[in-house]
Every structure is written in C-alpha cells, then in structure tokens.
N, C-alpha and C positions, 0 to 999 in steps of 0.2 A: 250767774253765767257759767255754763259748763263748757267742756272742751269743744263740743259740737257747735255751740253758739259762737264761740270765739273763732273757730276755723271758718265758719260761714261769714262772719263779719269781716274777717281779714280778706277772704276771697272776694266779697262784694267791694270792699274798699280798694283793693289792688287790681281787680279785674283778672286775677289768676284763677285757674281751675281749682276746685276744692281738693282734688287729689294732690296737686302740687303744694298747696298750703299745708296739708296734713303731713307731707314728707318733710317740710321745713321744720316742723316741731314747735310751733308757737305754744306758749303756755302762759297761764295767768300767774302773776306774782302773788304770793301768799304772805301775809303779815306785813304788807306795806313795803315801801322803798327803803333800802338801807342807805343811810347817809354816812359818808366818811369824811373825816377831817381832811382838808386839802393839804397836799404835801407842799411845803414851802422850802425854797432854797435861798440861803443867805449868800448871794453871789459875791458880796464884799469879802466874806470869810473864805469862800472858795478861792477868790482871786489872791487873797493874802497868802494862802498856803502855797501858791505857785509863784510867788514873787521872786524874781531873780534880779541880780544886779546887772547893770548895763556896762559896767567898766570891767576891763580885764584885771585879773588879780596881779599884784606886783610880781615882777620876775625875781627869782631867787638868784643871788649873786653866785658866780662860778668860782 
C-alpha cells in the first residue's frame, strides 16, 4: 500500500474529502508497532513517603 492508497482508503472509511485526508497527514507505520513496558506506580510506596503523624508534637516547656 502506498500513500495514495492509504489516503483513499481513509477518505472512503471516514467520508471525508481526499484533500482533507491528505492535509491530516496519515502515514503507514514502518517496522511494526513499538511496544513499551507499562509504567507501574507502587502506590503503597508513594503513600509511605507522604505519611504524616496525626498527633501534635509535644509542647516544649517554657
């Protein structure tokens, strides 16, 4: 499939004019889809870093 075929296929599928599809700049992916490792957050560790006491600190004697 070349660029013209892609633009025409997108125009047919979306009902848009070919000129509008060309302006949008659709392109074929080369070399396959790049998969990335998911970003994982350990919310327990994040929560632990913000842990604060709920009691007031003792008053210093005057």
